mmCIF file of the N, C-alpha and C atoms, coordinates in Angstrom:
data_MODEL
# 
_entry.id   MODEL 
# 
loop_
_atom_site.group_PDB 
_atom_site.id 
_atom_site.type_symbol 
_atom_site.label_atom_id 
_atom_site.label_alt_id 
_atom_site.label_comp_id 
_atom_site.label_asym_id 
_atom_site.label_entity_id 
_atom_site.label_seq_id 
_atom_site.pdbx_PDB_ins_code 
_atom_site.Cartn_x 
_atom_site.Cartn_y 
_atom_site.Cartn_z 
_atom_site.occupancy 
_atom_site.B_iso_or_equiv 
_atom_site.pdbx_formal_charge 
_atom_site.auth_seq_id 
_atom_site.auth_comp_id 
_atom_site.auth_asym_id 
_atom_site.auth_atom_id 
_atom_site.pdbx_PDB_model_num 
ATOM 1   N N  . MET A 1 1  ? 13.328 11.784  -22.465 1.00 0.00 ? 1  MET A N  1 
ATOM 2   C CA . MET A 1 1  ? 12.539 11.062  -21.447 1.00 0.00 ? 1  MET A CA 1 
ATOM 3   C C  . MET A 1 1  ? 13.300 10.303  -20.359 1.00 0.00 ? 1  MET A C  1 
ATOM 4   N N  . PRO A 1 2  ? 12.626 10.486  -19.586 1.00 0.00 ? 2  PRO A N  1 
ATOM 5   C CA . PRO A 1 2  ? 13.292 10.462  -18.413 1.00 0.00 ? 2  PRO A CA 1 
ATOM 6   C C  . PRO A 1 2  ? 14.451 9.027   -18.138 1.00 0.00 ? 2  PRO A C  1 
ATOM 7   N N  . GLU A 1 3  ? 15.981 9.787   -17.620 1.00 0.00 ? 3  GLU A N  1 
ATOM 8   C CA . GLU A 1 3  ? 16.556 9.257   -16.797 1.00 0.00 ? 3  GLU A CA 1 
ATOM 9   C C  . GLU A 1 3  ? 16.316 7.405   -17.068 1.00 0.00 ? 3  GLU A C  1 
ATOM 10  N N  . HIS A 1 4  ? 15.716 7.273   -15.722 1.00 0.00 ? 4  HIS A N  1 
ATOM 11  C CA . HIS A 1 4  ? 15.245 5.916   -15.779 1.00 0.00 ? 4  HIS A CA 1 
ATOM 12  C C  . HIS A 1 4  ? 14.545 4.989   -16.279 1.00 0.00 ? 4  HIS A C  1 
ATOM 13  N N  . LEU A 1 5  ? 13.990 5.470   -17.903 1.00 0.00 ? 5  LEU A N  1 
ATOM 14  C CA . LEU A 1 5  ? 13.456 4.708   -18.575 1.00 0.00 ? 5  LEU A CA 1 
ATOM 15  C C  . LEU A 1 5  ? 14.466 4.725   -19.905 1.00 0.00 ? 5  LEU A C  1 
ATOM 16  N N  . ASP A 1 6  ? 15.725 5.010   -19.945 1.00 0.00 ? 6  ASP A N  1 
ATOM 17  C CA . ASP A 1 6  ? 16.450 4.600   -20.430 1.00 0.00 ? 6  ASP A CA 1 
ATOM 18  C C  . ASP A 1 6  ? 16.675 3.293   -20.941 1.00 0.00 ? 6  ASP A C  1 
ATOM 19  N N  . ARG A 1 7  ? 16.761 2.145   -20.133 1.00 0.00 ? 7  ARG A N  1 
ATOM 20  C CA . ARG A 1 7  ? 17.044 0.628   -20.327 1.00 0.00 ? 7  ARG A CA 1 
ATOM 21  C C  . ARG A 1 7  ? 16.561 0.351   -19.288 1.00 0.00 ? 7  ARG A C  1 
ATOM 22  N N  . LEU A 1 8  ? 15.187 -0.775  -19.673 1.00 0.00 ? 8  LEU A N  1 
ATOM 23  C CA . LEU A 1 8  ? 14.207 -1.549  -18.613 1.00 0.00 ? 8  LEU A CA 1 
ATOM 24  C C  . LEU A 1 8  ? 15.199 -2.636  -18.062 1.00 0.00 ? 8  LEU A C  1 
ATOM 25  N N  . TRP A 1 9  ? 15.668 -3.501  -16.985 1.00 0.00 ? 9  TRP A N  1 
ATOM 26  C CA . TRP A 1 9  ? 15.749 -4.270  -16.780 1.00 0.00 ? 9  TRP A CA 1 
ATOM 27  C C  . TRP A 1 9  ? 14.860 -5.088  -17.323 1.00 0.00 ? 9  TRP A C  1 
ATOM 28  N N  . SER A 1 10 ? 15.744 -6.266  -17.374 1.00 0.00 ? 10 SER A N  1 
ATOM 29  C CA . SER A 1 10 ? 15.454 -8.099  -17.576 1.00 0.00 ? 10 SER A CA 1 
ATOM 30  C C  . SER A 1 10 ? 15.184 -8.598  -16.784 1.00 0.00 ? 10 SER A C  1 
ATOM 31  N N  . VAL A 1 11 ? 14.654 -10.027 -16.102 1.00 0.00 ? 11 VAL A N  1 
ATOM 32  C CA . VAL A 1 11 ? 14.814 -10.890 -15.230 1.00 0.00 ? 11 VAL A CA 1 
ATOM 33  C C  . VAL A 1 11 ? 16.133 -11.436 -14.592 1.00 0.00 ? 11 VAL A C  1 
ATOM 34  N N  . GLN A 1 12 ? 17.024 -11.149 -15.581 1.00 0.00 ? 12 GLN A N  1 
ATOM 35  C CA . GLN A 1 12 ? 18.763 -11.651 -15.061 1.00 0.00 ? 12 GLN A CA 1 
ATOM 36  C C  . GLN A 1 12 ? 19.098 -10.673 -14.099 1.00 0.00 ? 12 GLN A C  1 
ATOM 37  N N  . ASP A 1 13 ? 18.905 -9.183  -14.708 1.00 0.00 ? 13 ASP A N  1 
ATOM 38  C CA . ASP A 1 13 ? 19.150 -7.817  -13.998 1.00 0.00 ? 13 ASP A CA 1 
ATOM 39  C C  . ASP A 1 13 ? 18.522 -7.790  -12.856 1.00 0.00 ? 13 ASP A C  1 
ATOM 40  N N  . VAL A 1 14 ? 17.421 -8.029  -12.929 1.00 0.00 ? 14 VAL A N  1 
ATOM 41  C CA . VAL A 1 14 ? 17.005 -8.325  -11.574 1.00 0.00 ? 14 VAL A CA 1 
ATOM 42  C C  . VAL A 1 14 ? 17.502 -9.289  -10.355 1.00 0.00 ? 14 VAL A C  1 
ATOM 43  N N  . ALA A 1 15 ? 17.978 -10.369 -10.987 1.00 0.00 ? 15 ALA A N  1 
ATOM 44  C CA . ALA A 1 15 ? 18.040 -11.864 -10.190 1.00 0.00 ? 15 ALA A CA 1 
ATOM 45  C C  . ALA A 1 15 ? 19.630 -11.171 -9.989  1.00 0.00 ? 15 ALA A C  1 
ATOM 46  N N  . ASP A 1 16 ? 20.272 -10.596 -10.611 1.00 0.00 ? 16 ASP A N  1 
ATOM 47  C CA . ASP A 1 16 ? 22.045 -10.159 -10.543 1.00 0.00 ? 16 ASP A CA 1 
ATOM 48  C C  . ASP A 1 16 ? 21.786 -9.318  -9.219  1.00 0.00 ? 16 ASP A C  1 
ATOM 49  N N  . PHE A 1 17 ? 21.230 -8.098  -9.402  1.00 0.00 ? 17 PHE A N  1 
ATOM 50  C CA . PHE A 1 17 ? 21.215 -7.122  -8.553  1.00 0.00 ? 17 PHE A CA 1 
ATOM 51  C C  . PHE A 1 17 ? 20.859 -7.423  -7.118  1.00 0.00 ? 17 PHE A C  1 
ATOM 52  N N  . LEU A 1 18 ? 19.924 -8.225  -7.056  1.00 0.00 ? 18 LEU A N  1 
ATOM 53  C CA . LEU A 1 18 ? 19.510 -9.310  -5.472  1.00 0.00 ? 18 LEU A CA 1 
ATOM 54  C C  . LEU A 1 18 ? 20.315 -9.884  -5.268  1.00 0.00 ? 18 LEU A C  1 
ATOM 55  N N  . ARG A 1 19 ? 20.941 -10.686 -6.017  1.00 0.00 ? 19 ARG A N  1 
ATOM 56  C CA . ARG A 1 19 ? 22.020 -11.826 -6.158  1.00 0.00 ? 19 ARG A CA 1 
ATOM 57  C C  . ARG A 1 19 ? 21.195 -12.720 -5.580  1.00 0.00 ? 19 ARG A C  1 
ATOM 58  N N  . ILE A 1 20 ? 20.062 -13.242 -6.086  1.00 0.00 ? 20 ILE A N  1 
ATOM 59  C CA . ILE A 1 20 ? 18.889 -14.353 -6.304  1.00 0.00 ? 20 ILE A CA 1 
ATOM 60  C C  . ILE A 1 20 ? 19.124 -14.972 -7.636  1.00 0.00 ? 20 ILE A C  1 
ATOM 61  N N  . PRO A 1 21 ? 18.840 -16.152 -7.629  1.00 0.00 ? 21 PRO A N  1 
ATOM 62  C CA . PRO A 1 21 ? 18.583 -16.615 -8.842  1.00 0.00 ? 21 PRO A CA 1 
ATOM 63  C C  . PRO A 1 21 ? 17.111 -16.784 -9.560  1.00 0.00 ? 21 PRO A C  1 
ATOM 64  N N  . ARG A 1 22 ? 17.025 -16.541 -10.987 1.00 0.00 ? 22 ARG A N  1 
ATOM 65  C CA . ARG A 1 22 ? 15.767 -16.009 -11.504 1.00 0.00 ? 22 ARG A CA 1 
ATOM 66  C C  . ARG A 1 22 ? 14.675 -16.517 -11.018 1.00 0.00 ? 22 ARG A C  1 
ATOM 67  N N  . LYS A 1 23 ? 14.625 -18.335 -10.929 1.00 0.00 ? 23 LYS A N  1 
ATOM 68  C CA . LYS A 1 23 ? 13.804 -18.847 -10.820 1.00 0.00 ? 23 LYS A CA 1 
ATOM 69  C C  . LYS A 1 23 ? 13.023 -18.270 -9.203  1.00 0.00 ? 23 LYS A C  1 
ATOM 70  N N  . THR A 1 24 ? 14.331 -17.966 -7.991  1.00 0.00 ? 24 THR A N  1 
ATOM 71  C CA . THR A 1 24 ? 12.960 -17.041 -7.220  1.00 0.00 ? 24 THR A CA 1 
ATOM 72  C C  . THR A 1 24 ? 12.382 -16.099 -7.330  1.00 0.00 ? 24 THR A C  1 
ATOM 73  N N  . LEU A 1 25 ? 12.954 -15.282 -8.317  1.00 0.00 ? 25 LEU A N  1 
ATOM 74  C CA . LEU A 1 25 ? 12.023 -13.796 -8.783  1.00 0.00 ? 25 LEU A CA 1 
ATOM 75  C C  . LEU A 1 25 ? 11.143 -14.504 -9.626  1.00 0.00 ? 25 LEU A C  1 
ATOM 76  N N  . TYR A 1 26 ? 10.878 -15.612 -10.217 1.00 0.00 ? 26 TYR A N  1 
ATOM 77  C CA . TYR A 1 26 ? 9.385  -15.924 -10.775 1.00 0.00 ? 26 TYR A CA 1 
ATOM 78  C C  . TYR A 1 26 ? 8.507  -16.640 -9.993  1.00 0.00 ? 26 TYR A C  1 
ATOM 79  N N  . GLN A 1 27 ? 8.939  -17.337 -8.620  1.00 0.00 ? 27 GLN A N  1 
ATOM 80  C CA . GLN A 1 27 ? 8.080  -17.786 -7.478  1.00 0.00 ? 27 GLN A CA 1 
ATOM 81  C C  . GLN A 1 27 ? 7.863  -16.322 -6.776  1.00 0.00 ? 27 GLN A C  1 
ATOM 82  N N  . TRP A 1 28 ? 8.625  -15.441 -6.754  1.00 0.00 ? 28 TRP A N  1 
ATOM 83  C CA . TRP A 1 28 ? 8.023  -14.181 -6.285  1.00 0.00 ? 28 TRP A CA 1 
ATOM 84  C C  . TRP A 1 28 ? 6.613  -13.854 -6.329  1.00 0.00 ? 28 TRP A C  1 
ATOM 85  N N  . ARG A 1 29 ? 6.670  -13.682 -8.284  1.00 0.00 ? 29 ARG A N  1 
ATOM 86  C CA . ARG A 1 29 ? 6.152  -13.127 -8.967  1.00 0.00 ? 29 ARG A CA 1 
ATOM 87  C C  . ARG A 1 29 ? 4.777  -13.698 -8.364  1.00 0.00 ? 29 ARG A C  1 
ATOM 88  N N  . GLN A 1 30 ? 4.807  -15.082 -8.602  1.00 0.00 ? 30 GLN A N  1 
ATOM 89  C CA . GLN A 1 30 ? 3.621  -16.283 -8.463  1.00 0.00 ? 30 GLN A CA 1 
ATOM 90  C C  . GLN A 1 30 ? 2.898  -15.460 -7.295  1.00 0.00 ? 30 GLN A C  1 
ATOM 91  N N  . HIS A 1 31 ? 3.631  -15.366 -6.661  1.00 0.00 ? 31 HIS A N  1 
ATOM 92  C CA . HIS A 1 31 ? 2.918  -15.249 -4.612  1.00 0.00 ? 31 HIS A CA 1 
ATOM 93  C C  . HIS A 1 31 ? 2.355  -13.766 -4.740  1.00 0.00 ? 31 HIS A C  1 
ATOM 94  N N  . ASP A 1 32 ? 2.809  -12.919 -5.348  1.00 0.00 ? 32 ASP A N  1 
ATOM 95  C CA . ASP A 1 32 ? 2.156  -11.117 -5.320  1.00 0.00 ? 32 ASP A CA 1 
ATOM 96  C C  . ASP A 1 32 ? 3.556  -10.869 -4.572  1.00 0.00 ? 32 ASP A C  1 
ATOM 97  N N  . TYR A 1 33 ? 4.556  -10.856 -4.516  1.00 0.00 ? 33 TYR A N  1 
ATOM 98  C CA . TYR A 1 33 ? 6.056  -10.520 -4.094  1.00 0.00 ? 33 TYR A CA 1 
ATOM 99  C C  . TYR A 1 33 ? 6.969  -9.589  -4.603  1.00 0.00 ? 33 TYR A C  1 
ATOM 100 N N  . GLY A 1 34 ? 7.716  -9.333  -4.476  1.00 0.00 ? 34 GLY A N  1 
ATOM 101 C CA . GLY A 1 34 ? 8.711  -8.669  -5.108  1.00 0.00 ? 34 GLY A CA 1 
ATOM 102 C C  . GLY A 1 34 ? 8.595  -7.520  -5.914  1.00 0.00 ? 34 GLY A C  1 
ATOM 103 N N  . PRO A 1 35 ? 9.216  -6.835  -6.631  1.00 0.00 ? 35 PRO A N  1 
ATOM 104 C CA . PRO A 1 35 ? 9.639  -5.643  -7.391  1.00 0.00 ? 35 PRO A CA 1 
ATOM 105 C C  . PRO A 1 35 ? 8.126  -5.480  -8.493  1.00 0.00 ? 35 PRO A C  1 
ATOM 106 N N  . ARG A 1 36 ? 7.666  -5.188  -8.922  1.00 0.00 ? 36 ARG A N  1 
ATOM 107 C CA . ARG A 1 36 ? 6.721  -5.370  -9.976  1.00 0.00 ? 36 ARG A CA 1 
ATOM 108 C C  . ARG A 1 36 ? 6.887  -5.035  -11.182 1.00 0.00 ? 36 ARG A C  1 
ATOM 109 N N  . GLY A 1 37 ? 6.559  -6.309  -12.037 1.00 0.00 ? 37 GLY A N  1 
ATOM 110 C CA . GLY A 1 37 ? 7.907  -5.781  -13.215 1.00 0.00 ? 37 GLY A CA 1 
ATOM 111 C C  . GLY A 1 37 ? 6.459  -6.164  -14.628 1.00 0.00 ? 37 GLY A C  1 
ATOM 112 N N  . HIS A 1 38 ? 6.752  -6.018  -15.947 1.00 0.00 ? 38 HIS A N  1 
ATOM 113 C CA . HIS A 1 38 ? 5.647  -5.868  -16.643 1.00 0.00 ? 38 HIS A CA 1 
ATOM 114 C C  . HIS A 1 38 ? 5.685  -6.416  -17.613 1.00 0.00 ? 38 HIS A C  1 
ATOM 115 N N  . ARG A 1 39 ? 4.712  -7.354  -18.516 1.00 0.00 ? 39 ARG A N  1 
ATOM 116 C CA . ARG A 1 39 ? 5.443  -8.212  -19.819 1.00 0.00 ? 39 ARG A CA 1 
ATOM 117 C C  . ARG A 1 39 ? 5.329  -6.989  -20.956 1.00 0.00 ? 39 ARG A C  1 
ATOM 118 N N  . VAL A 1 40 ? 5.936  -7.015  -21.445 1.00 0.00 ? 40 VAL A N  1 
ATOM 119 C CA . VAL A 1 40 ? 6.542  -6.591  -22.754 1.00 0.00 ? 40 VAL A CA 1 
ATOM 120 C C  . VAL A 1 40 ? 6.577  -7.560  -23.871 1.00 0.00 ? 40 VAL A C  1 
ATOM 121 N N  . GLY A 1 41 ? 4.747  -8.047  -24.341 1.00 0.00 ? 41 GLY A N  1 
ATOM 122 C CA . GLY A 1 41 ? 5.256  -8.782  -25.228 1.00 0.00 ? 41 GLY A CA 1 
ATOM 123 C C  . GLY A 1 41 ? 5.657  -10.194 -24.148 1.00 0.00 ? 41 GLY A C  1 
ATOM 124 N N  . ARG A 1 42 ? 6.460  -10.790 -24.780 1.00 0.00 ? 42 ARG A N  1 
ATOM 125 C CA . ARG A 1 42 ? 6.722  -12.723 -23.963 1.00 0.00 ? 42 ARG A CA 1 
ATOM 126 C C  . ARG A 1 42 ? 7.977  -12.169 -23.059 1.00 0.00 ? 42 ARG A C  1 
ATOM 127 N N  . TYR A 1 43 ? 7.875  -10.697 -23.174 1.00 0.00 ? 43 TYR A N  1 
ATOM 128 C CA . TYR A 1 43 ? 9.204  -10.591 -22.102 1.00 0.00 ? 43 TYR A CA 1 
ATOM 129 C C  . TYR A 1 43 ? 8.862  -9.714  -20.873 1.00 0.00 ? 43 TYR A C  1 
ATOM 130 N N  . LEU A 1 44 ? 9.407  -10.161 -19.925 1.00 0.00 ? 44 LEU A N  1 
ATOM 131 C CA . LEU A 1 44 ? 9.217  -9.480  -18.239 1.00 0.00 ? 44 LEU A CA 1 
ATOM 132 C C  . LEU A 1 44 ? 10.392 -8.348  -18.079 1.00 0.00 ? 44 LEU A C  1 
ATOM 133 N N  . ARG A 1 45 ? 9.743  -7.233  -17.769 1.00 0.00 ? 45 ARG A N  1 
ATOM 134 C CA . ARG A 1 45 ? 10.944 -5.859  -18.061 1.00 0.00 ? 45 ARG A CA 1 
ATOM 135 C C  . ARG A 1 45 ? 10.914 -5.446  -16.388 1.00 0.00 ? 45 ARG A C  1 
ATOM 136 N N  . TYR A 1 46 ? 11.701 -4.421  -15.667 1.00 0.00 ? 46 TYR A N  1 
ATOM 137 C CA . TYR A 1 46 ? 11.791 -3.921  -14.468 1.00 0.00 ? 46 TYR A CA 1 
ATOM 138 C C  . TYR A 1 46 ? 12.048 -2.537  -14.685 1.00 0.00 ? 46 TYR A C  1 
ATOM 139 N N  . ASP A 1 47 ? 11.105 -1.399  -14.555 1.00 0.00 ? 47 ASP A N  1 
ATOM 140 C CA . ASP A 1 47 ? 12.258 -0.694  -14.102 1.00 0.00 ? 47 ASP A CA 1 
ATOM 141 C C  . ASP A 1 47 ? 13.232 -0.508  -12.985 1.00 0.00 ? 47 ASP A C  1 
ATOM 142 N N  . GLU A 1 48 ? 14.496 -0.095  -13.302 1.00 0.00 ? 48 GLU A N  1 
ATOM 143 C CA . GLU A 1 48 ? 15.420 -0.374  -12.169 1.00 0.00 ? 48 GLU A CA 1 
ATOM 144 C C  . GLU A 1 48 ? 14.678 0.915   -11.193 1.00 0.00 ? 48 GLU A C  1 
ATOM 145 N N  . ARG A 1 49 ? 14.039 1.297   -11.374 1.00 0.00 ? 49 ARG A N  1 
ATOM 146 C CA . ARG A 1 49 ? 14.075 2.620   -10.012 1.00 0.00 ? 49 ARG A CA 1 
ATOM 147 C C  . ARG A 1 49 ? 12.701 2.457   -9.306  1.00 0.00 ? 49 ARG A C  1 
ATOM 148 N N  . VAL A 1 50 ? 12.089 0.872   -10.230 1.00 0.00 ? 50 VAL A N  1 
ATOM 149 C CA . VAL A 1 50 ? 11.044 0.757   -8.657  1.00 0.00 ? 50 VAL A CA 1 
ATOM 150 C C  . VAL A 1 50 ? 11.538 -0.683  -8.695  1.00 0.00 ? 50 VAL A C  1 
ATOM 151 N N  . VAL A 1 51 ? 12.512 -1.237  -8.923  1.00 0.00 ? 51 VAL A N  1 
ATOM 152 C CA . VAL A 1 51 ? 13.359 -2.198  -8.585  1.00 0.00 ? 51 VAL A CA 1 
ATOM 153 C C  . VAL A 1 51 ? 14.200 -1.700  -7.015  1.00 0.00 ? 51 VAL A C  1 
ATOM 154 N N  . ARG A 1 52 ? 15.244 -0.690  -7.765  1.00 0.00 ? 52 ARG A N  1 
ATOM 155 C CA . ARG A 1 52 ? 15.957 -0.037  -6.197  1.00 0.00 ? 52 ARG A CA 1 
ATOM 156 C C  . ARG A 1 52 ? 14.684 0.580   -4.748  1.00 0.00 ? 52 ARG A C  1 
ATOM 157 N N  . GLU A 1 53 ? 13.626 1.492   -5.304  1.00 0.00 ? 53 GLU A N  1 
ATOM 158 C CA . GLU A 1 53 ? 12.670 1.640   -4.251  1.00 0.00 ? 53 GLU A CA 1 
ATOM 159 C C  . GLU A 1 53 ? 12.280 0.476   -3.069  1.00 0.00 ? 53 GLU A C  1 
ATOM 160 N N  . TRP A 1 54 ? 11.407 -0.704  -4.147  1.00 0.00 ? 54 TRP A N  1 
ATOM 161 C CA . TRP A 1 54 ? 11.199 -1.921  -3.248  1.00 0.00 ? 54 TRP A CA 1 
ATOM 162 C C  . TRP A 1 54 ? 11.939 -2.714  -2.864  1.00 0.00 ? 54 TRP A C  1 
ATOM 163 N N  . PHE A 1 55 ? 13.395 -2.650  -3.396  1.00 0.00 ? 55 PHE A N  1 
ATOM 164 C CA . PHE A 1 55 ? 14.672 -2.702  -2.248  1.00 0.00 ? 55 PHE A CA 1 
ATOM 165 C C  . PHE A 1 55 ? 14.675 -2.101  -0.522  1.00 0.00 ? 55 PHE A C  1 
ATOM 166 N N  . ALA A 1 56 ? 14.481 -0.633  -0.757  1.00 0.00 ? 56 ALA A N  1 
ATOM 167 C CA . ALA A 1 56 ? 14.641 0.390   -0.080  1.00 0.00 ? 56 ALA A CA 1 
ATOM 168 C C  . ALA A 1 56 ? 13.403 0.482   1.017   1.00 0.00 ? 56 ALA A C  1 
ATOM 169 N N  . SER A 1 57 ? 12.357 -0.392  0.673   1.00 0.00 ? 57 SER A N  1 
ATOM 170 C CA . SER A 1 57 ? 10.859 -0.012  0.874   1.00 0.00 ? 57 SER A CA 1 
ATOM 171 C C  . SER A 1 57 ? 11.162 -1.841  2.178   1.00 0.00 ? 57 SER A C  1 
ATOM 172 N N  . LEU A 1 58 ? 11.971 -2.505  2.370   1.00 0.00 ? 58 LEU A N  1 
ATOM 173 C CA . LEU A 1 58 ? 12.288 -3.770  3.166   1.00 0.00 ? 58 LEU A CA 1 
ATOM 174 C C  . LEU A 1 58 ? 12.359 -3.710  4.230   1.00 0.00 ? 58 LEU A C  1 
ATOM 175 N N  . ASP A 1 59 ? 11.761 -4.035  5.483   1.00 0.00 ? 59 ASP A N  1 
ATOM 176 C CA . ASP A 1 59 ? 12.676 -3.925  6.275   1.00 0.00 ? 59 ASP A CA 1 
ATOM 177 C C  . ASP A 1 59 ? 13.855 -4.389  6.785   1.00 0.00 ? 59 ASP A C  1 
ATOM 178 N N  . ASN A 1 60 ? 14.815 -4.010  7.438   1.00 0.00 ? 60 ASN A N  1 
ATOM 179 C CA . ASN A 1 60 ? 16.129 -5.319  7.101   1.00 0.00 ? 60 ASN A CA 1 
ATOM 180 C C  . ASN A 1 60 ? 16.714 -5.293  8.589   1.00 0.00 ? 60 ASN A C  1 
ATOM 181 N N  . ASP A 1 61 ? 15.430 -5.264  9.528   1.00 0.00 ? 61 ASP A N  1 
ATOM 182 C CA . ASP A 1 61 ? 16.433 -5.732  10.656  1.00 0.00 ? 61 ASP A CA 1 
ATOM 183 C C  . ASP A 1 61 ? 16.802 -6.946  10.216  1.00 0.00 ? 61 ASP A C  1 
ATOM 184 N N  . VAL A 1 62 ? 18.045 -7.196  11.073  1.00 0.00 ? 62 VAL A N  1 
ATOM 185 C CA . VAL A 1 62 ? 18.419 -8.361  10.641  1.00 0.00 ? 62 VAL A CA 1 
ATOM 186 C C  . VAL A 1 62 ? 18.729 -8.743  12.529  1.00 0.00 ? 62 VAL A C  1 
ATOM 187 N N  . ALA A 1 63 ? 18.279 -9.980  13.141  1.00 0.00 ? 63 ALA A N  1 
ATOM 188 C CA . ALA A 1 63 ? 18.809 -10.367 13.860  1.00 0.00 ? 63 ALA A CA 1 
ATOM 189 C C  . ALA A 1 63 ? 20.072 -10.771 13.996  1.00 0.00 ? 63 ALA A C  1 
# 
């Protein structure tokens, strides 16, 4: 099994990584923003690699 699939991230894991409230992550999802997650039954799960790639792709120009 590929290493990045060893453990999928929960909403809390992603929120902790991004240092944002879980509620913000859910709001982003409603607006089709943020890293792509997948439903596994009633749970939302994220591939760690996808979350890290999404974060790296952000325009980090801070004035």
